[in-house]
N, C-alpha and C positions, 0 to 999 in steps of 0.2 A: 670197761666192760660196758656195755652198750645196757644204757637202765632204761625201763619204760617205766613211767611214775603219773599213777590214774591221780585226781586231781589238781592235777597241775599249776594251777593259778590259784590254792590255797593258802591257809595263813602260812601249815606247815612246812607245806611244798616251797613255800617264799624262802625256809632257811634249808631244806632236804633238797633241792635241787642244788644253788649254792655249795651248799658243803660236798655234792659227789663232784661237780666238776673242780672242784679245788684239790680233789682227791686223786682226778686225772680219769676219769669217769666221764661217756659220753651220754648225753641225757636228751630223752623223748618224752612230753608230757602231755597228754591227755585232753582236750580243749572242748566244750562245746560250744563257745562261742568268739565270736572276730574280739571282743574283749577280752577273753582268757586265754587265746593265742598270741593275743599281743602280751599281756602278761609274760608267759612263758617265754616267748623269746625273748622279754626285754631283761629275763633272768639266766640267760644263755644255753637255753636248751630247744631242740626241735618239736616239733609239734605235729602231735596223730589228731585229727577231728574226730568228732567221736559225742559219746558219753558211756552213761552204764548199761543207758537199754537196748546197747548196740555190741548181744554179742561177740557177735562172727567179726566186730571189727578188735573186741578186747581178745578176743581168741589173738588172730594172726598178729597182734604189735608184741603179743607175752611170745609168740612163736618168733619173732625177730627180734627179739630181744635176748638180751645177757643174762639177763635179771628184772623181777620186775619189781616196783613197792606201790601200795595200793594204798591210797590216802584216802581218795575219792569217797563222800559218806554223802546221801545227800539232806540233809541240816534244816534246808528249808522247809522240804515234809514233814519234816518231824517238831520244827519251831511250829507248822501250822498242826498239828497233833495225828496229823499219818506216820506213826513210827512205822508203824505196821510196814505199812506202803513201801519205806525207808530201806527198814530190813531188809524186805525180801529183793527187793532191787541188790542191795550189795551185797547176799548170798548165791544170787543169781551174776552179779559180776565174777566173785572170785569162783563159782565153778565156772565160767567162760575161761577167767585167766590159767584156770590147773589143767583144760582143753590142751591152751595152747603150750602147755609148761611139762604135760606130760610126758615120762621117760626120758627125760633133757637132763635132768642132773642141776638144771640153773635152780640160782636160790630165788623163794617168791615169799616176800615179806608183807605177810597182812596188818593191819589195824582193828584192834577190840578200844571198850575204854570201861576203866577200872572201875566205873560207877555201876555200868549195867550190872555187872559180875554182885554189887553189893544188892542191888533192886532186885535179882534174881533168887536172894536170900541167906547169901553170903553171908555170916557177922563176924568180926573182928577183925584183924588185921591180915590182910591179902596177902598173900608170899603166889613165887612163881613156880608153884608144886599145886598148886589151889584149879581144879577144872571140873567144871560144870557139864552139867548130861546135856542141856539145851537151854535154851533161852532166847528174848532177841539179841542180837550180836553174836551173842555166844553159840550156835548154831555156826553160823560164821565160822569164828574163831574156829572151831570143832573142823569144821570142811578145811580151812586152809591145812589145819596138823596133817590132817587126815592124808594130804596129800605126798608125805614122807613119805607114803604107801607104794606111792606110783613114781617113785627118783623124781622130788624133786627136793629141793634143802629149804623146806619151807617151814617157818618160825609167822612168830605175830608179836605186834608189839601194842602193849597194855599202855594206853595216855590216864592219863588223871584228869578230871576235870577243868583246872585249872591250868589251858597250856600257853604262854604269856611271855607277849613281848612287843615292841613299837607300838603301845598301847592298845593290845590285842589283849584277851585273858579269858579263851573260853569261855565258861559259861559264867564265870566272874563280869564278862562283859555284859549277858545280860540282865544281873544283878546293879550293873551299876544303871544300865538302862530302866529299869523298873524305879530304882531310889530317885532317876531324875522327874521322874512322872508323877512319881507320889507322894515325892519330898520327904519320906523315910530311909532310912537304911534297916532294912529290915530279916530276921532272921527265927527260926521257928525256935520253940519252948525256951530253954533255958542258953540255946546256942551253942552247943558244947558237941555236937557233930561235926567229924571233918572231913574236908576235902585235902587231898591233895594237888602238888604244883609241880611244874615244872618249866625253867625257861624255854621257850622255841628251839634257840642254837643247842641246848644242848638235848634235847628230843630229836634234833637232826643230826645231830652225831650217833648216836644211836641208831637209829635209822641205815645210816651208812655203815655202823662196824658188824649193824644186821648180817644188814646186804652180802658184805666183806666174810664175814665167819660165823656166824651163829647155827649150831649144830641144828640138824633138821630136828623138828620136834621142839623146837625150844620157844616157850612163853619168855615174854620179855619186859620190864617195868620199868617205864620211862618216868620214874618219879622221884624227883630232886628230896622234893620234902614230903614228909612221910604222910604229913597231916596236921591243916592246917583249922582250927576250929569256928564253926560260921562266924559266931557271936565277933572275934576278930580281926573277918573280912567286911563285915557289915562297918565294924568299929573303923576301919581302913577307907571302907568308900567315904561312911560320914562326915569324916575328917578331910577327908579332899573334896567334897560337894559340898560341906560346911550347911549338911541335914545330920536330924539326929538318928543318932543308931535305937531301933528296937525292937522287940518281940512281936510276932503278929501270932495272934491267935488260932488255933488249930483250921477252926470253923469260917477264917477271912486267909487261909493259904491260899487255895485255886484265883481268888477273887488279884492276890496283891503279886502272886508269883506266875500263875499260864499253868505251861508244860513243865517249866522248872522245879514248881511244885514237890513231884517225888526225889527229885536231885536236891536238891534241897533241906529236904529232910534225914536225908541218910548220913549213915557213920560211915568212911570209905575212906582209911586210913591203910594204905599201905607202902609194904617196905619192896625195895630195891636192889638187897643187899647182893642174894644167888645174880641178876643183872650184871652188877658191877665189877662182882669176883670171874665171873665166867667172861665178858669181855673187856676188861678191865674200864669200865664206864664210871667216870668221873666226872661229875653236873658241876659244874665252875659259875651259871649263872646268878643274877637276882636271883633274891625269894620272891615271893608273890607280895609280900606288903612292904618290903622295900620298892618292887618295879610301882606298883600303887602311888606309894611317896613321892617316886621321882617322876612322874607321868605329867606332864607339865597341861595337858587338854583337859585332866581332871581340875576344874577351877569353881567355886564353888557357886554356886545356881545364883543364880541372878535376882530379886526381888523379892 
């Protein structure tokens, strides 16, 4: 299968592209810079030059491919406080890809974040059958799923806050950076709220399985660990950096955590049992705490 992958130079694509190639697929990755193009080529894929704003190019790339995996999201804009702009660009990209795939019967695997569903007001253990009517990134998820009505085998993979491998930990990387600067590995309240986690290679395998065999309209959870308490995450960071883990007062949360504040406060346990049963997906990579404990780059802060 000829597969077009957006976000081709990103953390998750660094595992998805080799996973696809090892299974016999040919991959073309979206690159907006020479550096991104070199990364994609280094993974063994071809390059399609462009970005999420190039909607005509996205439609053309989707039309030429046998299937699409959409991983790109403007995390830089989100980190700078422009979540609305990042979300708008993501929705426009999905709509453009949909134009290229409509009526083809080809697979399209989109991406959402489990945390966004919690921030939209859902509470309890998130399961694959939970569907919300709208909200940031939720509108994009629903737009992907709606393409099933246009003869696209569309599915969405929902990612947990901590997708980790090779020293990269999703939002936990942000917490590590904050702890390095502040000298404290912080959490809110009693730290009992939970984040899900998955090793990146397990995530990559699920994207491949979804591309190959997920039914149209499927919502899938790439979650190996249902929920790790934030205090445990902070304590692991503190141990590795040699700094204390301590609660942060609610009135100081924004100063401490910046754009991560809403995520640090959310409780986001997630079940992936339906996904595992449907696609025979069996995560086997290390858990988040184990990965943190093994990381040689996490050393005590000097001084």
